[in-house]
N, C-alpha and C positions, 0 to 999 in steps of 0.2 A: 361780543355781547353786549345787548341793551339793558335798557329802562323803560317799565312804564309803571308811573303812579297815577293808582285808583279809586277811587272812594266807591266801598259797596255800604248799601243802606238796607236795614229791613225795619218792620213797625208793624204790631199788632194790636188789636182794638180786644180788650179784655174784660169780661162785665165785674162790678165790682162784686166780692162775694164775704166780705166782712163792714160791719158797723159798728161805730162806737154810739152807743147812746148816753146823754147826759141828762142827769135832771136836777134841776137846781132848786131846792125849797125854801120859800121864801115866807117869813112870817110877820107881824107887827103887833106888839102889844105897850099897855103902859108901862111895865118896866123890862128890863132888858132880861132877868130871869124867868118872866112869863114869855116871852117872846122865845128866848133859847129853849125853853119847856114845850112850847107850840112846837117847834121844828123839829124834835126827836120825837113827837107823837109821832107827827105827819110821815115821819119817817119811819117810825116800826110801822107803822100801819101801812104804808106802801111793802115794805119789805115782808107784811103779815101776807099782804093781797100776791107778789111774788112767789111766796113757796107755795101759795094753794095752787098757782097756776102753773106748780114742779121748776121754777128758775131755781138753779143751784146757788145758795146765798155767797158760798163761799167764793163765788167767780165774782162777785160781786164787790167794787171798791169805791169803801164811802169814807168821806171828809168829816173832819170835828164840825162842829156847829160853830161858825164865827159870827158876834154880835155886829153890824152893822152900828155906823152915824146916826147919831141922834137927829130925830125929823121934824123941827116944829110945826104944828099946823095950828088953823085957828080956829078952835070949837068955842063954840056955847060963847060967842066973845073975847076970849083970851086965848092965849098961849098954851098949846096944850104938848107934852113933851112924847114922841112917838119912837120906842125904842122897834129895833128890827133884828132877826135874827135870820141865818140862813144857813144850807148843808147842801152840799152835790154828791150826790149817787153816778155814780160809772160802770154801765155794762160792755163788755166786749163782746160781740156774738157775731153768729152766724147771718148775711145777710138774707131777711123776711121781712117783707110787706105787712104781712100781718102784724107780728111783733110791734111795727110802730105803731099800729093803729090801735093795736089793743093798750099802747103806754097811750096817747090821745085821747082812747075812749075813757078810760080810766079815770085818767086827770078831770077830764069833763064831769063824770059821773057823782065824784066823790068832791069836784068845787075846789079842788087842792088849786094856792096861787105856787102854782111850777112848773119851769119854764125847761121843755124839751127842746133840744139840739141834737141833732145826729151829724156822723160825718161817716164819709163812705171809705173804702179802702181795698186794694186789691192784695193779695197775701201770695206769698213765692215768687215776688218780684223778682229778688238776687238769682233766682232758676230761670225766668222769662228771657232777663237780660243776657244771660249766659245763651239760651237757644238763640237768641236774636243775635248775637255777635256773628255765629257761628253762619248764620242763615248770612248776615252781612258781608262775611268774609265770600262766602261762597257765590256773592252776588259781584265784590270786586273780582274775584280770581273769572267769571263767566265776560265781565266787561274786557279785563285786560286781553281773553283767550279770544274774543273777537277780533279786537285790536292787532294784537298780535298777528293772527292769521291771515286780517288781513294786505300783511307785510310778507308774508313768507316766513315768518317765526315762529316761536312756540314758548310756552311758560316754561321756564325750568328752574324755579327757586324763589323764596324769596329774600329779596334786601332788606327791608325795617316795614314796621308794620306799629302805626299810630292808633289807638280806638280811642272814642267817646262817644258816649250815648246822652238823651235826657229823657227824662219824663215829659209827657205833659197832657192834660185832660182834656179830653173836648167838651166836661162838662166839670164844672168848679165841683171840687170834692165834697166840700164843706156845706150840707145844706140845713135847712129849717124847718122845723116842724112845731106848729103853733098848736090851739087847743084842739080836739078833736070830738068825736061823737058819742052818743050813746051807743055801746057793743049790741042792739038788740037783734041784730041779725048779721050775718058774713057783708062784709064791703066789695065793692066791686074793685076799690083798689087795693086791696088784699093779693088779686090777679097779677098787678102789677110786676115786672121787672127792672132791675138792677139798672142803672146806667154805664156807660162804659169808658175806660181810660185807654188811651190812646199810647203804646211804651215803645219806644224808635231808641235805634241804637245804631252807630256808624261806626266802619272800621276804614281808614288810608292804608293802601297797601303798593311797597315799590317796588313790582315783579321783574323777576329776571328774564330775558328772554335771550332767545340764540335762531 
């Protein structure tokens, strides 16, 4: 009885099907309290617009208002203190380019000082990894059977297995979106599909042959 060590691999390109939107509201006023109040007011107005569009507000995560450092600026020949405040809202949604365009258009229309960032991800990664491990095992078996057959032997079992996989993206999973346009009509970019992430797995098997 002999042994053959063979590595099998499998990979799959999977479109991003989830997206996380992060909206950072920023305001600046003469006093810290005014800046905080303005940030809260913009947040309420934004949430109101989302509610009108049918968003489930209970699924939206919001952080408390945080006041920033005083930023001195030269105004009218003297130093005037400017106080800043910010608030962050995050949404975890199914991928939809039209939704991203809605947010950029709303921010532009309202002239809000809101930074919008998006990150994309693939759901059910663990399920995909398990499927790829099975495919990698079959790839290892097929290679081992080919070699064993060439010397008049056959596979009769597994002696040892070492599995290891990795994730890598053909595209960076973090993408940024800036200001948008007024939504007077549907945008062509509403029709765009999500980018893909390549998921790979490998498995090294020591096969017994006879």
